[in-house]
C-alpha positions in Angstrom: -28.5 6.6 61.5 -27.6 4.2 58.7 -24.1 3.8 60.2 -25.1 3.5 63.8 -27.8 0.9 63.7 -28.0 -2.7 62.3 -30.2 -2.9 59.2 -33.2 -4.4 60.9 -33.2 -1.9 63.8 -32.6 1.0 61.5 -35.4 0.0 59.1 -37.8 -0.4 62.0 -36.8 2.9 63.7 -36.9 4.9 60.4 -40.2 3.6 59.3 -41.6 3.9 62.8 -40.6 7.6 62.9 -42.2 8.1 59.5 -45.4 6.4 60.6 -45.7 8.6 63.8 -45.0 11.7 61.7 -47.7 10.7 59.2 -50.3 10.3 62.0 -49.1 13.6 63.5 -49.4 15.3 60.1 -53.1 14.2 59.9 -53.9 15.5 63.4 -52.2 18.9 63.7 -53.9 22.0 62.4 -50.9 24.3 62.4 -49.2 24.5 59.0 -45.7 24.9 60.5 -46.1 21.8 62.6 -47.6 19.9 59.6 -44.7 21.0 57.4 -42.2 19.9 60.1 -43.8 16.5 60.5 -44.0 16.0 56.7 -40.3 16.9 56.4 -39.5 14.5 59.2 -41.3 11.6 57.5 -39.7 12.5 54.2 -36.2 12.5 55.7 -36.7 8.9 56.8 -37.1 7.7 53.2 -33.4 8.0 52.2 -32.3 6.3 55.4 -34.6 3.3 54.7 -33.5 3.2 51.1 -29.8 3.0 52.1 -30.5 0.3 54.7 -32.7 -1.8 52.3 -30.1 -1.5 49.5 -27.3 -2.5 51.8 -29.4 -5.5 53.1 -30.2 -6.5 49.5 -26.6 -6.4 48.5 -25.6 -8.5 51.5 -28.3 -11.1 51.0 -28.1 -11.5 47.2 -25.5 -13.8 45.7 -23.0 -11.9 43.5 -24.1 -13.5 40.3 -27.7 -12.3 40.8 -27.0 -8.7 41.9 -27.8 -7.2 38.5 -31.0 -9.1 38.1 -32.3 -8.4 41.6 -31.3 -4.7 41.4 -33.1 -4.4 38.0 -36.1 -6.2 39.3 -36.5 -4.1 42.5 -35.9 -0.9 40.5 -38.5 -1.9 37.9 -41.1 -2.7 40.6 -40.5 0.5 42.4 -41.0 2.5 39.2 -44.0 0.5 38.2 -45.9 1.0 41.5 -44.9 4.6 42.1 -47.9 6.1 40.2 -50.3 4.0 42.3 -49.4 5.9 45.5 -50.9 9.3 44.7 -53.9 7.6 42.9 -54.6 5.3 45.8 -54.2 8.2 48.3 -56.7 10.4 46.3 -59.3 7.6 46.1 -59.0 6.7 49.8 -59.1 10.4 50.9 -62.3 10.9 48.8 -63.9 7.7 50.1 -62.8 7.8 53.8 -61.5 11.2 54.6 -58.0 12.5 55.3 -57.4 11.2 58.8 -58.5 7.6 58.1 -56.4 7.6 54.9 -53.3 8.8 56.6 -53.8 6.5 59.6 -54.2 3.6 57.1 -51.0 4.7 55.3 -49.1 4.9 58.7 -50.4 1.5 59.6 -49.2 0.1 56.3 -45.8 1.7 56.9 -45.5 0.1 60.3 -46.5 -3.3 58.9 -43.9 -3.0 56.1 -41.3 -1.9 58.7 -42.0 -5.0 60.8 -41.9 -7.4 57.8 -38.8 -5.7 56.3 -37.0 -5.7 59.6 -37.8 -9.3 60.3 -36.6 -10.4 56.8 -33.4 -8.3 57.1 -32.7 -9.6 60.6 -33.2 -13.2 59.6 -31.0 -13.0 56.5 -28.3 -10.8 57.9 -27.7 -12.6 61.2 -27.4 -16.1 59.7 -23.7 -17.1 60.0 -22.1 -18.1 56.8 -21.5 -21.8 56.1 -18.2 -23.0 57.5 -15.3 -23.4 55.0 -12.5 -25.9 55.4 -9.8 -23.3 55.0 -9.1 -19.7 54.3 -10.4 -18.5 50.9 -8.9 -16.1 48.5 -11.2 -13.4 49.9 -9.8 -14.0 53.4 -6.2 -13.3 52.1 -5.0 -16.8 51.4 -3.1 -17.3 48.1 -4.9 -19.3 45.4 -1.8 -21.5 44.9 -1.4 -22.5 48.6 -1.4 -26.3 49.1 -2.8 -26.1 52.6 -6.2 -24.8 51.5 -8.4 -27.9 51.6 -12.1 -28.4 52.3 -13.5 -31.0 54.6 -13.6 -33.5 51.7 -9.8 -33.0 51.1 -10.4 -32.0 47.6 -7.5 -30.2 45.9 -7.9 -26.5 45.3 -8.6 -25.5 41.7 -6.8 -22.8 39.9 -9.3 -20.2 41.1 -8.7 -21.1 44.7 -12.1 -22.8 45.1 -12.5 -26.4 46.0 -14.3 -28.9 43.9 -17.7 -29.9 45.4 -17.7 -26.9 47.8 -20.4 -25.1 45.7 -20.8 -21.5 45.0 -20.5 -19.2 48.0 -20.2 -15.5 48.2 -17.6 -14.0 50.5 -18.5 -12.9 54.1 -19.5 -9.3 54.3 -18.4 -7.7 57.6 -20.1 -4.6 59.0 -17.4 -2.3 60.4 -19.8 0.7 60.8 
């Protein structure tokens, strides 16, 4: 699924399947059906993780990759104990079905927000460059690599005044 769909659509579909499976899990009374639905919801987790990680890598500038990856990993580990605690408190206060329905609704909301953010950031065309960059296959010493301001290329193949820009990532999947 991660290879066949764009990130926004894959995130929305995976989390939608997980939300439907969670609602079904709360409504069925057969243990076999409940186990299947729980397994289906659990199988969507790795797909969403891969899609979100791919989107994060594409959206984050290269010089910030480590910081963003560390920050998201820290937040994920910090909030993970809250899930079971919150589920237990809500189940005790509201019952199983309302708690699972609320969790499924939260999953759908997060899917919509995550899909919208991924779609907005992944479909924005990169800023135009005046010539081919080293990442596009042009040599760093080529004299015909000039920006719109006709600045001479530097030794690294970048142009003065062009600003930092990460290379375009193409999705061939």
